[in-house]
C-alpha positions as CSV (number, residue, x, y, z in Angstrom):
1,M,-13.7,-21.0,-6.0
2,T,-14.8,-24.1,-7.9
3,P,-12.3,-26.1,-10.0
4,D,-14.2,-25.1,-13.2
5,R,-14.1,-21.4,-12.3
6,L,-10.4,-21.6,-11.5
7,A,-9.7,-23.4,-14.8
8,Q,-11.6,-20.7,-16.6
9,L,-9.6,-17.9,-15.0
10,T,-6.3,-19.7,-15.5
11,A,-7.0,-20.2,-19.2
12,L,-7.8,-16.5,-19.4
13,R,-4.5,-15.6,-17.7
14,H,-2.5,-17.9,-20.0
15,S,-4.2,-16.3,-23.1
16,L,-3.5,-12.8,-21.9
17,H,0.1,-13.8,-21.2
18,Q,0.6,-14.9,-24.8
19,H,-0.5,-11.5,-26.1
20,P,1.2,-8.7,-24.1
21,E,0.9,-5.0,-25.1
22,L,3.0,-2.2,-23.9
23,S,1.9,0.9,-21.9
24,G,-0.4,3.1,-24.0
25,Q,-0.8,0.4,-26.6
26,E,-3.2,-1.9,-24.8
27,R,-6.0,-1.7,-27.4
28,E,-6.6,-5.4,-28.0
29,T,-6.2,-6.4,-24.4
30,A,-8.7,-3.7,-23.4
31,A,-11.2,-4.7,-26.1
32,R,-11.0,-8.3,-25.0
33,M,-11.6,-7.5,-21.3
34,A,-14.5,-5.2,-22.2
35,D,-16.1,-8.0,-24.2
36,E,-15.5,-10.5,-21.3
37,L,-17.0,-8.0,-18.8
38,R,-20.1,-7.5,-20.9
39,R,-20.6,-11.3,-21.1
40,A,-20.2,-11.3,-17.3
41,G,-23.3,-9.2,-17.0
42,A,-21.8,-5.8,-16.1
43,D,-24.5,-3.1,-16.0
44,T,-22.2,-0.6,-17.7
45,V,-18.9,-1.0,-19.4
46,L,-16.9,2.2,-20.1
47,T,-14.0,2.1,-22.6
48,D,-11.2,4.4,-23.7
49,L,-10.8,5.5,-20.1
50,G,-7.6,7.5,-19.8
51,G,-6.4,5.9,-23.0
52,H,-7.3,2.2,-23.3
53,G,-8.7,1.8,-19.8
54,V,-11.9,-0.1,-19.1
55,A,-14.3,0.1,-16.2
56,A,-17.2,-2.2,-15.5
57,V,-20.0,-1.3,-13.1
58,F,-22.1,-3.8,-11.2
59,D,-25.0,-1.8,-9.6
60,S,-27.2,-3.1,-6.8
61,G,-29.9,-0.6,-7.8
62,T,-30.0,0.9,-4.2
63,T,-28.0,3.7,-2.6
64,G,-24.8,2.9,-0.9
65,P,-21.0,3.2,-1.1
66,I,-19.1,2.7,-4.3
67,V,-16.2,0.2,-4.2
68,A,-13.6,0.0,-7.0
69,I,-11.1,-2.8,-7.6
70,R,-8.2,-1.9,-9.9
71,C,-5.8,-3.9,-12.0
72,E,-3.4,-3.2,-14.9
73,L,-3.5,-3.9,-18.6
74,D,0.1,-3.4,-19.7
75,G,3.1,-5.6,-20.2
76,L,6.8,-4.8,-20.5
77,P,9.3,-4.3,-23.3
78,I,11.3,-7.4,-22.2
79,N,11.9,-10.6,-24.2
80,E,10.5,-13.5,-22.2
81,L,12.8,-16.5,-21.6
82,S,10.6,-19.5,-21.0
83,D,9.6,-22.9,-22.3
84,L,6.0,-22.6,-21.0
85,P,3.3,-23.6,-23.4
86,Y,1.7,-20.2,-23.1
87,V,4.9,-18.1,-23.6
88,S,4.6,-14.7,-25.1
89,T,4.0,-14.8,-28.9
90,V,5.2,-11.2,-29.3
91,P,9.0,-10.8,-29.6
92,G,10.5,-8.3,-27.2
93,K,7.3,-8.1,-25.1
94,G,6.1,-10.0,-22.0
95,H,3.7,-10.0,-19.1
96,L,6.7,-10.2,-16.7
97,C,5.2,-8.2,-13.9
98,G,2.0,-10.3,-13.4
99,H,-0.6,-7.9,-14.8
100,D,-2.1,-10.9,-16.6
101,G,-2.7,-12.5,-13.3
102,H,-4.1,-9.3,-11.7
103,M,-6.6,-9.0,-14.6
104,S,-7.7,-12.6,-14.2
105,M,-8.3,-12.1,-10.4
106,V,-10.4,-9.0,-11.0
107,F,-12.3,-10.7,-13.8
108,G,-12.9,-13.5,-11.2
109,V,-14.6,-10.8,-9.1
110,A,-16.8,-9.9,-12.1
111,L,-17.9,-13.5,-12.5
112,A,-18.8,-13.7,-8.8
113,L,-20.8,-10.5,-9.0
114,Q,-22.6,-11.9,-12.0
115,E,-23.9,-14.7,-9.7
116,Q,-24.6,-12.4,-6.8
117,R,-25.0,-8.7,-7.2
118,P,-24.0,-6.4,-4.4
119,T,-26.8,-5.8,-1.9
120,R,-26.3,-2.0,-2.0
121,G,-24.2,0.6,-3.7
122,R,-22.0,-0.3,-6.7
123,V,-18.8,-2.2,-7.5
124,V,-16.6,-0.7,-10.2
125,L,-13.8,-2.9,-11.8
126,I,-11.1,-0.8,-13.3
127,F,-8.7,-2.2,-15.9
128,Q,-6.1,0.6,-16.0
129,P,-3.6,1.3,-18.8
130,A,0.0,2.5,-18.6
131,E,0.9,1.6,-15.1
132,E,4.5,0.8,-16.0
133,T,5.1,4.4,-17.2
134,G,3.3,6.0,-14.3
135,Q,0.9,7.7,-16.6
136,G,-2.2,5.5,-16.5
137,A,-3.8,6.1,-13.1
138,K,-3.6,9.9,-13.5
139,A,-5.0,9.7,-17.0
140,V,-7.9,7.6,-15.8
141,R,-8.7,10.0,-12.9
142,D,-8.5,13.0,-15.3
143,D,-10.9,11.4,-17.8
144,P,-14.3,13.0,-17.6
145,Q,-15.9,9.5,-17.5
146,F,-14.3,8.9,-14.2
147,A,-16.5,11.5,-12.5
148,H,-19.4,9.2,-13.2
149,L,-17.7,6.4,-11.2
150,A,-16.7,8.4,-8.2
151,P,-15.6,5.5,-5.9
152,D,-15.5,5.9,-2.2
153,F,-13.0,3.1,-1.8
154,V,-10.4,1.7,-4.2
155,F,-8.5,-1.5,-3.6
156,S,-5.7,-3.1,-5.5
157,L,-2.9,-5.7,-5.2
158,H,0.4,-6.6,-6.6
159,N,2.1,-10.0,-6.5
160,L,5.4,-9.9,-4.7
161,P,8.3,-12.4,-5.2
162,G,10.3,-12.9,-2.0
163,L,7.2,-13.1,0.1
164,E,5.8,-16.5,1.0
165,L,3.4,-17.9,-1.6
166,G,-0.2,-16.8,-0.8
167,E,0.9,-14.6,2.2
168,V,-0.3,-11.0,2.3
169,E,1.8,-8.0,3.4
170,L,-0.2,-4.8,4.1
171,C,1.5,-1.4,4.7
172,Q,0.1,1.0,7.2
173,G,0.8,4.4,5.7
174,P,3.4,4.9,3.0
175,T,3.4,1.8,0.7
176,N,5.4,2.8,-2.4
177,C,8.2,5.2,-3.0
178,A,7.9,8.2,-5.3
179,S,10.3,8.0,-8.2
180,R,11.1,9.8,-11.5
181,G,13.5,9.5,-14.3
182,M,15.8,12.6,-14.6
183,R,17.3,13.1,-18.1
184,I,20.2,15.5,-18.2
185,A,21.4,16.8,-21.6
186,L,24.8,18.6,-21.6
187,T,25.7,20.7,-24.6
188,G,29.1,22.2,-25.4
189,K,30.9,22.4,-28.7
190,T,32.6,19.7,-30.8
191,S,36.0,20.1,-32.2
192,H,38.6,18.0,-34.1
193,A,40.1,15.3,-31.9
194,A,43.5,16.8,-32.7
195,A,42.4,20.2,-31.3
196,P,40.1,19.5,-28.3
197,Q,41.0,22.9,-26.8
198,D,39.0,24.6,-29.6
199,G,35.8,22.9,-28.4
200,V,33.8,22.6,-25.2
201,S,33.7,19.0,-24.0
202,P,31.1,17.8,-21.4
203,A,33.4,14.9,-20.4
204,G,34.5,16.6,-17.2
205,A,31.0,17.6,-16.2
206,L,29.7,14.1,-16.9
207,S,32.5,12.5,-14.8
208,A,31.8,14.9,-12.0
209,L,28.1,14.5,-12.0
210,I,28.0,10.8,-11.7
211,P,29.5,10.6,-8.2
212,E,28.1,13.9,-7.0
213,L,24.5,13.0,-7.9
214,T,25.0,9.5,-6.4
215,R,26.0,11.2,-3.1
216,L,22.8,13.1,-3.0
217,G,20.8,9.9,-2.5
218,T,22.5,7.1,-0.6
219,A,19.4,5.2,0.5
220,G,19.4,4.2,4.2
221,A,16.4,3.5,6.3
222,L,13.0,3.7,4.6
223,N,11.8,6.8,6.6
224,A,10.8,10.3,5.8
225,D,14.4,11.2,4.9
226,Y,15.0,8.3,2.6
227,A,16.5,9.3,-0.8
228,L,18.2,7.2,-3.5
229,T,19.7,8.4,-6.8
230,T,20.6,5.7,-9.3
231,I,22.6,6.3,-12.4
232,T,21.0,4.2,-15.1
233,H,22.6,5.5,-18.4
234,A,25.3,7.8,-19.6
235,S,26.6,8.7,-23.1
236,L,29.3,11.0,-24.4
237,G,29.8,12.2,-27.9
238,E,29.7,10.0,-31.0
239,Q,31.4,6.7,-31.6
240,T,34.3,8.1,-33.5
241,F,38.0,8.8,-32.9
242,G,38.1,12.0,-34.9
243,V,35.7,14.3,-33.0
244,A,36.1,15.7,-29.5
245,P,32.6,15.5,-28.0
246,G,30.2,18.4,-27.6
247,Q,27.2,16.5,-26.2
248,A,26.6,14.2,-23.3
249,E,23.5,12.7,-21.7
250,L,23.0,11.3,-18.2
251,W,19.9,9.4,-16.9
252,V,19.3,9.3,-13.2
253,T,16.4,7.7,-11.2
254,L,15.4,9.7,-8.1
255,R,13.5,7.8,-5.4
256,T,12.1,8.9,-2.0
257,V,9.4,7.7,0.4
258,S,7.5,11.0,0.4
259,D,6.6,13.6,-2.2
260,D,8.0,16.4,0.0
261,R,11.4,14.7,0.1
262,M,11.2,14.2,-3.6
263,A,10.7,17.9,-4.1
264,K,13.9,18.6,-2.1
265,L,15.9,15.9,-4.0
266,I,14.8,17.4,-7.3
267,A,15.8,20.9,-6.2
268,D,19.2,19.7,-4.9
269,S,19.9,17.7,-8.1
270,E,18.9,20.5,-10.5
271,A,21.1,23.0,-8.6
272,L,24.0,20.6,-8.7
273,V,23.6,20.1,-12.5
274,Q,23.4,23.8,-13.2
275,Q,26.4,24.5,-11.0
276,V,28.6,21.9,-12.7
277,A,27.4,22.8,-16.2
278,K,28.2,26.5,-15.6
279,S,31.7,25.7,-14.3
280,E,32.4,23.8,-17.5
281,N,30.8,26.5,-19.8
282,L,28.0,24.1,-20.9
283,S,24.3,24.4,-21.2
284,A,22.2,21.9,-19.4
285,E,18.6,20.8,-20.1
286,I,16.7,18.7,-17.6
287,T,13.5,16.8,-18.4
288,Y,11.6,14.1,-16.5
289,E,10.0,10.8,-17.5
290,D,8.3,7.9,-15.7
291,V,7.0,10.2,-12.9
292,F,5.4,8.3,-10.0
293,E,4.1,10.1,-6.9
294,A,4.4,8.4,-3.5
295,C,1.6,5.9,-2.7
296,T,0.1,5.9,0.8
297,N,-2.6,3.5,2.1
298,N,-5.6,4.9,3.9
299,A,-6.0,3.6,7.5
300,E,-9.7,2.7,7.1
301,A,-9.0,0.9,3.8
302,V,-6.2,-1.0,5.4
303,T,-8.5,-2.2,8.2
304,I,-11.0,-3.4,5.6
305,L,-8.3,-5.4,3.7
306,A,-7.0,-6.9,7.0
307,E,-10.5,-8.1,7.9
308,A,-11.0,-9.4,4.4
309,C,-7.8,-11.5,4.7
310,A,-9.0,-12.8,8.1
311,D,-12.3,-13.7,6.5
312,Q,-10.5,-15.7,3.8
313,A,-8.0,-17.3,6.3
314,V,-5.2,-15.6,4.4
315,P,-2.0,-14.9,6.5
316,C,-1.6,-11.1,6.7
317,K,1.3,-9.2,8.0
318,L,0.9,-5.5,8.8
319,T,4.1,-3.4,8.3
320,N,5.2,0.2,8.4
321,E,7.9,-0.3,5.8
322,P,7.0,0.7,2.2
323,Q,8.3,-1.0,-0.9
324,R,11.2,0.7,-2.7
325,F,9.6,0.3,-6.1
326,S,6.9,2.7,-7.4
327,E,3.3,2.4,-8.3
328,D,0.9,4.9,-9.8
329,F,-2.0,3.5,-7.7
330,G,-1.5,6.4,-5.2
331,Q,-3.4,8.6,-7.7
332,F,-6.7,7.0,-6.7
333,G,-6.0,8.0,-3.1
334,K,-6.5,11.6,-4.0
335,S,-10.3,11.2,-4.4
336,A,-11.0,8.0,-2.5
337,K,-10.0,5.9,0.5
338,S,-7.5,3.5,-1.1
339,A,-5.2,0.7,-0.2
340,M,-3.0,-1.8,-2.0
341,F,-1.8,-5.1,-0.6
342,W,1.1,-7.4,-1.6
343,L,0.4,-11.0,-2.3
344,G,3.3,-13.3,-2.0
345,A,4.5,-15.1,-5.2
346,G,7.0,-17.3,-3.3
347,Q,10.3,-16.7,-1.5
348,D,12.4,-18.2,-4.4
349,H,10.2,-17.0,-7.3
350,P,11.9,-15.0,-10.1
351,Q,11.8,-11.3,-9.5
352,L,9.4,-8.9,-11.2
353,H,10.6,-7.7,-14.6
354,N,13.0,-10.7,-14.9
355,P,12.8,-12.4,-18.3
356,D,12.0,-15.8,-16.6
357,Y,9.2,-14.4,-14.3
358,D,5.7,-15.9,-14.5
359,F,2.7,-15.2,-12.4
360,P,1.8,-18.1,-10.1
361,D,-1.7,-19.4,-11.0
362,E,-2.2,-20.5,-7.3
363,L,-2.7,-16.9,-6.4
364,I,-5.8,-16.4,-8.5
365,P,-8.4,-17.7,-6.0
366,I,-6.6,-16.0,-3.1
367,G,-6.6,-12.5,-4.7
368,T,-10.2,-12.9,-6.0
369,G,-11.3,-14.1,-2.5
370,V,-9.7,-11.2,-0.7
371,F,-11.2,-8.6,-3.1
372,L,-14.7,-10.2,-2.7
373,A,-14.4,-10.2,1.1
374,A,-13.3,-6.5,1.0
375,I,-16.4,-5.7,-1.1
376,R,-18.6,-7.5,1.5
377,Q,-16.9,-5.6,4.3
378,V,-18.0,-2.3,2.7
379,L,-21.3,-3.2,1.0
380,G,-22.6,-6.1,3.1
């Protein structure tokens, strides 16, 4: 990558960093990337894909495989703590997961394709909305426009603090855990604090469920039986001294390596909630949010990425241990051969979603180069 091209992509990254938008609200970010992709010579630019998603098609004009590269549009509802000159200008919102950097790398692919079209088949660049909530990838795949893209391969990356800067880690098989947020609402009956016996308090059920649900998922080795339950929020009654509570709410994150193990963890958790609620004469309502299915890399797609790293002289470590955090990228694996790789952000780099996190600009040419090499592996 030339210094001028790197400067162009870095400037784009910094500008995107200053204007983060949350999941499902990425209207301006999507409009900007659509305009940039048109100027980069994309043959077709689709918008409003699964919400605010954008897809750019670079067509060789001849028959061949279809390769898609995916990145994410959304930021996070976290206030950035930084003295960088390009710090977020939106209070309470920040690109603190690196999606600004991911977009810049994929746009770097667009600029390279503008100069040299694929020799056969098509390349599709997908700028996906709502990754942070787990809703975006499914919405993109369910959009009728996606049927016209129909990729054979889909590749993606995520930067990873804790991994050496510029080093790649590539999972063979499961690569991200399934997870979902379980919201438990317990309802009894309020009463005067002087006569709690005349009400039905959920306090006992709440205090019982916290340790019992935790015992259902105690983590352990990242194998097929891995399960983790994390209590993230609890509330009981109102902030008053005069009322014995009648309502409680408990939030729990369920996490497993496989979707089958998740189904069992859900069943066990729901049965426990209903059992405890019944014993305390309460009603219980369970709802789910932030649902992520497990993400598994395709073997052929992994081989292509490994060869792409070798082509670019990028250190690549193959592993059988998935990441504990979740990704909705696995949705693309339902209709294509897909694989995601981790690109090291530095061993001592601030963690993803930290208020002082910032994407390392040094990764831009590395990620772009690996994506272009993977495209060449498939299309020539």
